[in-house]
C-alpha positions in Angstrom: 4.9 -42.7 38.1 5.5 -39.3 39.9 3.5 -37.1 37.6 6.5 -35.0 36.8 7.0 -33.9 33.2 10.2 -35.0 31.5 13.1 -32.6 31.6 13.2 -30.3 28.5 15.5 -31.3 25.8 18.0 -28.4 24.8 18.3 -29.8 21.3 14.5 -29.6 20.9 14.6 -26.0 22.1 17.4 -25.1 19.6 15.5 -26.8 16.8 12.4 -24.8 17.6 14.3 -21.5 17.6 16.1 -22.4 14.3 12.8 -23.4 12.7 11.1 -20.2 13.8 14.0 -18.1 12.3 13.7 -20.0 9.0 9.9 -19.7 8.9 9.6 -16.0 9.8 9.2 -14.8 6.2 6.4 -17.3 5.6 4.8 -16.3 8.9 4.8 -12.7 7.8 3.4 -13.5 4.4 0.6 -15.8 5.8 -0.5 -13.1 8.3 -0.7 -9.9 6.3 -2.7 -8.2 9.0 -0.2 -6.9 11.6 -2.4 -8.0 14.5 -2.7 -11.6 13.1 1.1 -11.6 12.5 1.8 -10.4 16.0 -0.6 -13.0 17.4 1.1 -15.8 15.4 4.5 -14.6 16.7 3.2 -14.6 20.3 1.9 -18.1 20.0 5.3 -19.4 18.7 7.2 -17.3 21.3 5.1 -18.8 24.1 5.5 -22.4 22.8 9.3 -22.0 22.6 9.5 -20.5 26.1 7.6 -23.5 27.4 10.4 -25.7 26.0 13.0 -23.6 27.7 14.4 -25.0 31.0 14.7 -22.4 33.8 18.5 -22.1 33.4 18.1 -21.2 29.7 15.1 -18.9 29.9 17.1 -15.6 29.9 19.1 -16.6 26.9 16.1 -17.9 25.1 14.1 -14.7 25.7 17.1 -12.6 24.4 17.3 -14.7 21.2 13.6 -14.4 20.6 13.7 -10.7 21.2 16.5 -10.3 18.6 14.3 -12.3 16.1 11.3 -10.1 16.9 13.4 -6.9 16.4 14.7 -8.1 13.0 11.2 -8.8 11.9 9.6 -5.6 13.2 7.7 -7.2 16.1 9.6 -5.5 18.9 11.1 -2.1 19.4 14.9 -2.1 19.2 17.8 -1.1 17.0 18.6 -3.1 14.0 22.4 -3.0 13.7 24.1 -3.3 10.4 27.7 -3.1 9.4 29.2 -1.5 6.3 31.9 -3.4 4.5 33.4 -1.2 1.8 34.4 -3.1 -1.4 37.4 -0.8 -1.9 40.0 0.2 0.6 40.6 3.8 1.5 43.1 5.5 -0.9 
C-alpha cells in the first residue's frame, strides 16, 4: 500500500455536477437566507472540485461558474435567445 488516493473517476465528477444542477432549485428553497444559500453552494462547489482531476479542473470550474451565474450566486451575464414564433413579413 502506497498511501496514494485512487485516481478520480470522471463519471463520478459528471454525476456530481449533473446532480447539483438538478438540485439547485431545492438548494435555493431550503436555504432562504442568501448567506446560508451561498454557503451551501460553496460546500457543494468545493466537494465537486475535490473530485476533479487536475486536467479537468479548468473545465469543471467553468461549468460550476455558469451554474452559479444562472442561480444568482456569481456575477455574470445570463444569456438568453429570442425565438420568434412567426417569421418576418
